[in-house]
C-alpha positions as CSV (number, residue, x, y, z in Angstrom):
1,M,141.6,-25.4,-23.4
2,R,141.2,-23.3,-26.4
3,R,139.9,-26.2,-28.4
4,R,137.2,-27.0,-25.9
5,D,135.9,-23.5,-26.0
6,R,135.6,-23.7,-29.8
7,Q,133.5,-26.8,-29.6
8,L,131.0,-25.3,-27.2
9,G,130.3,-22.2,-29.3
10,P,127.4,-19.7,-28.4
11,P,124.6,-20.9,-26.1
12,L,121.3,-22.2,-27.6
13,S,118.3,-19.8,-27.1
14,F,114.6,-21.0,-26.6
15,F,113.0,-17.6,-26.5
16,S,111.2,-17.9,-29.8
17,F,109.7,-21.3,-28.8
18,Q,108.5,-19.9,-25.5
19,D,107.0,-16.9,-27.2
20,I,105.0,-19.2,-29.5
21,I,103.8,-21.4,-26.7
22,T,102.7,-18.4,-24.7
23,C,100.8,-16.9,-27.6
24,V,99.1,-20.2,-28.4
25,T,98.2,-20.7,-24.7
26,G,96.7,-17.1,-24.6
27,I,94.7,-17.7,-27.7
28,L,93.4,-21.0,-26.4
29,V,92.4,-19.3,-23.1
30,L,90.6,-16.5,-25.0
31,I,88.8,-19.0,-27.2
32,T,87.8,-21.0,-24.2
33,L,86.4,-17.9,-22.5
34,M,84.5,-16.9,-25.6
35,L,83.0,-20.4,-25.9
36,A,82.0,-20.4,-22.2
37,L,80.4,-17.0,-22.5
38,D,78.5,-18.1,-25.6
39,L,77.3,-21.2,-23.9
40,A,76.1,-19.2,-20.8
41,T,74.2,-16.7,-23.1
42,R,72.6,-19.5,-25.0
43,K,71.5,-21.2,-21.8
44,Q,69.9,-18.0,-20.6
45,L,68.1,-17.5,-23.9
46,A,66.8,-21.0,-23.7
47,E,65.5,-20.5,-20.2
48,V,63.8,-17.3,-21.3
49,K,62.2,-19.0,-24.3
50,A,61.1,-21.9,-22.1
51,A,59.5,-19.7,-19.4
52,P,56.0,-19.5,-21.1
53,D,55.9,-23.2,-21.6
54,L,56.9,-23.6,-17.9
55,Q,54.0,-21.3,-16.9
56,A,51.6,-23.2,-19.1
57,Q,52.7,-26.5,-17.6
58,R,52.3,-25.1,-14.1
59,G,48.7,-24.0,-15.0
60,R,47.9,-27.4,-16.5
61,L,49.3,-29.1,-13.4
62,G,47.2,-26.9,-11.1
63,H,44.1,-27.6,-13.2
64,A,44.8,-31.4,-13.0
65,R,45.2,-31.1,-9.3
66,R,41.9,-29.4,-8.9
67,E,40.2,-32.0,-11.1
68,R,41.8,-34.7,-9.0
69,D,40.5,-33.1,-5.8
70,A,37.0,-32.8,-7.3
71,L,37.0,-36.5,-8.3
72,I,38.2,-37.5,-4.9
73,A,35.4,-35.4,-3.3
74,E,32.8,-36.9,-5.6
75,V,34.1,-40.4,-4.9
76,E,33.9,-39.8,-1.2
77,S,30.4,-38.4,-1.5
78,R,29.2,-41.4,-3.5
79,T,30.9,-43.7,-1.1
80,A,29.0,-42.0,1.8
81,S,25.7,-42.3,-0.1
82,I,26.3,-46.0,-0.8
83,N,27.2,-46.6,2.9
84,A,24.0,-44.7,4.0
85,A,21.9,-46.6,1.5
86,S,23.4,-49.9,2.7
87,R,22.2,-49.2,6.2
88,L,18.6,-48.5,5.2
89,N,15.9,-50.9,5.9
90,P,14.3,-52.2,2.7
91,A,10.9,-52.4,4.3
92,A,11.1,-48.8,5.5
93,V,12.2,-47.7,2.1
94,E,9.2,-49.5,0.5
95,D,6.8,-48.0,3.0
96,A,8.2,-44.5,2.3
97,I,7.7,-45.1,-1.4
98,K,4.1,-46.1,-0.9
99,R,3.4,-43.0,1.2
100,L,4.9,-40.8,-1.5
101,A,2.8,-42.6,-4.2
102,A,-0.3,-42.0,-2.1
103,Q,0.5,-38.3,-1.8
104,I,1.0,-37.8,-5.6
105,P,-2.8,-37.5,-6.4
106,I,-3.0,-34.9,-3.6
107,F,-0.2,-32.9,-5.1
108,R,-1.7,-33.2,-8.5
109,A,-5.1,-31.9,-7.2
110,G,-3.3,-29.0,-5.5
111,I,-1.5,-28.1,-8.8
112,V,-4.8,-28.2,-10.7
113,G,-6.4,-26.0,-8.1
114,L,-3.5,-23.5,-8.3
115,A,-3.8,-23.5,-12.1
116,E,-7.5,-22.8,-11.9
117,D,-7.0,-20.1,-9.3
118,N,-4.3,-18.6,-11.5
119,A,-6.7,-18.6,-14.5
120,A,-9.4,-17.0,-12.4
121,A,-7.0,-14.3,-11.2
122,R,-6.0,-13.6,-14.7
123,R,-9.6,-13.2,-15.8
124,K,-10.2,-10.9,-12.8
125,K,-7.1,-8.9,-13.7
126,D,-8.3,-8.5,-17.3
127,E,-11.7,-7.3,-16.0
128,I,-10.0,-4.8,-13.7
129,D,-7.8,-3.6,-16.5
130,K,-10.8,-3.1,-18.7
131,Q,-12.6,-1.2,-16.0
132,A,-9.4,0.9,-15.4
133,D,-9.2,1.7,-19.1
134,L,-12.9,2.7,-19.2
135,L,-12.4,4.9,-16.1
136,A,-9.3,6.5,-17.6
137,Q,-11.2,7.2,-20.8
138,A,-14.1,8.6,-18.9
139,R,-11.7,10.8,-16.9
140,E,-10.1,12.1,-20.1
141,D,-13.6,12.8,-21.6
142,W,-14.6,14.6,-18.4
143,K,-11.4,16.7,-18.5
144,A,-12.1,17.6,-22.1
145,K,-15.6,18.7,-21.3
146,L,-14.4,20.7,-18.3
147,Q,-11.8,22.4,-20.4
148,E,-14.4,23.1,-23.1
149,A,-16.7,24.6,-20.4
150,I,-13.9,26.7,-19.0
151,R,-13.1,28.1,-22.5
152,K,-16.7,29.2,-23.0
153,P,-17.2,32.7,-21.4
154,P,-20.1,32.6,-18.9
155,P,-22.8,35.3,-19.1
156,P,-22.4,38.1,-16.6
157,A,-25.5,37.3,-14.8
158,A,-24.3,33.8,-14.1
159,A,-21.0,34.9,-12.5
160,R,-22.0,33.8,-9.0
161,R,-24.7,31.3,-10.0
162,I,-24.8,28.1,-7.9
163,R,-25.6,24.8,-9.8
164,F,-27.7,22.5,-7.6
165,L,-28.0,18.8,-8.3
166,P,-31.4,17.6,-9.5
167,G,-33.4,16.0,-6.8
168,N,-31.2,17.4,-4.0
169,A,-33.2,20.6,-3.3
170,E,-33.6,19.5,0.3
171,K,-29.8,19.5,0.8
172,M,-27.6,22.5,1.6
173,A,-24.8,23.3,-0.8
174,I,-21.2,23.7,0.4
175,I,-19.4,26.0,-2.0
176,V,-15.8,25.0,-3.0
177,E,-13.6,27.2,-5.1
178,C,-10.8,25.2,-6.6
179,R,-7.5,27.0,-7.0
180,A,-4.0,25.7,-7.8
181,E,-2.8,26.4,-4.2
182,G,-5.8,24.7,-2.5
183,L,-9.6,24.7,-1.8
184,H,-11.7,27.4,-0.3
185,F,-14.9,26.1,1.4
186,G,-18.0,28.2,2.2
187,T,-21.7,28.3,2.4
188,V,-24.3,30.4,0.7
189,A,-25.1,33.5,2.9
190,A,-28.6,35.0,3.2
191,D,-27.7,37.9,0.9
192,G,-26.7,35.5,-1.9
193,G,-23.0,35.8,-1.2
194,V,-20.5,33.2,0.1
195,E,-19.7,32.7,3.8
196,P,-16.2,31.4,4.2
197,L,-15.7,28.2,6.2
198,R,-12.0,27.2,5.8
199,F,-9.1,26.8,3.4
200,I,-7.2,23.6,2.8
201,A,-3.8,23.8,1.1
202,V,-3.1,21.4,-1.8
203,N,-0.2,19.7,0.1
204,Q,-2.6,18.9,3.0
205,L,-5.5,17.9,0.8
206,A,-5.2,14.1,1.4
207,R,-5.3,14.5,5.2
208,E,-7.3,17.6,6.0
209,L,-10.1,17.0,3.4
210,G,-11.0,13.7,5.0
211,R,-11.2,15.3,8.4
212,F,-13.3,18.2,7.1
213,A,-15.7,15.8,5.4
214,S,-16.1,13.8,8.6
215,T,-17.6,16.9,10.2
216,R,-20.2,17.3,7.5
217,N,-23.5,15.3,7.0
218,R,-23.8,13.6,3.7
219,Q,-27.6,13.3,4.2
220,T,-28.2,17.0,4.4
221,E,-25.2,18.6,2.6
222,Y,-23.4,18.3,-0.7
223,F,-20.5,20.0,-2.4
224,V,-20.6,22.4,-5.4
225,F,-17.1,23.0,-6.9
226,Y,-16.2,26.0,-8.9
227,V,-13.1,25.0,-10.9
228,R,-10.4,27.3,-12.2
229,P,-8.5,26.4,-15.4
230,D,-5.3,25.7,-13.5
231,A,-7.0,23.6,-10.8
232,V,-8.4,20.7,-12.7
233,E,-6.1,18.2,-11.1
234,V,-6.9,19.6,-7.6
235,F,-10.6,19.1,-8.3
236,D,-10.0,15.6,-9.6
237,T,-8.2,14.7,-6.3
238,A,-10.9,16.3,-4.1
239,H,-13.7,14.6,-6.1
240,R,-12.2,11.2,-5.5
241,L,-11.7,12.0,-1.7
242,L,-15.4,13.1,-1.5
243,S,-16.8,10.0,-3.2
244,D,-19.4,9.5,-0.4
245,F,-21.0,12.9,-1.0
246,D,-23.1,14.2,-3.9
247,V,-20.9,16.6,-5.9
248,G,-21.7,19.3,-8.5
249,W,-19.3,21.4,-10.4
250,D,-19.1,24.4,-12.7
251,A,-16.3,26.2,-14.5
252,L,-14.9,29.4,-13.0
253,P,-13.0,31.9,-15.2
254,S,-9.5,32.7,-13.8
255,E,-10.4,36.4,-13.5
256,Q,-13.3,35.7,-11.1
257,E,-13.1,35.0,-7.4
258,L,-15.7,33.7,-5.0
259,F,-13.6,34.0,-1.9
260,R,-11.6,37.3,-1.7
261,E,-8.6,37.2,0.6
């Protein structure tokens, strides 16, 4: 018995081998996890980098689809036109062409007439423009003369003098004092003064002056305007509205009044 125990000796230990295997296995698992994480990260980066290309491809695909739809629509339209043309009667088409050919001279004559009318209208417009320029120049000259007359001080004896138009001695004068706020109308009294008739405000001039003029007789009456320096535009408007009447005018200094309120 003693000899057998000596042959067996102490038991063999595998602890070091198992430790090495465990460490190697852990290292392999760690390396595997690191490789898997690296591959996943690279895949995500590749997808992010490929995203613009994917959007561009989608845009090109949408554009190609729209072009395809447009081509299909055009083909369908041309097919419908061909089918409609195939159902036409050649004799009817030829007759329609002849009718159109017969109407071409009429259309040409109409175009020539329109061109001539257009040329005549342009000539008429040029004449009207020239007349308008002449009238505008005459108006400016008249305003300059009126301003010059206003600047000249009248003599004291002529403060209330009435200027009658030549050849109209048989007509009665209606005195009009032009002010910036409106027109005062009156007649010459027996004592040489002015008899008031009515007042028309400047904002009612276009309407009321026509009504007042309709109550007067252009064969026996005419208007004599006394114009203040600040009422030149008012006189110009009234003069145009009373174009059917004979009109005289004179400058009135701003310190003088014919109608006293």
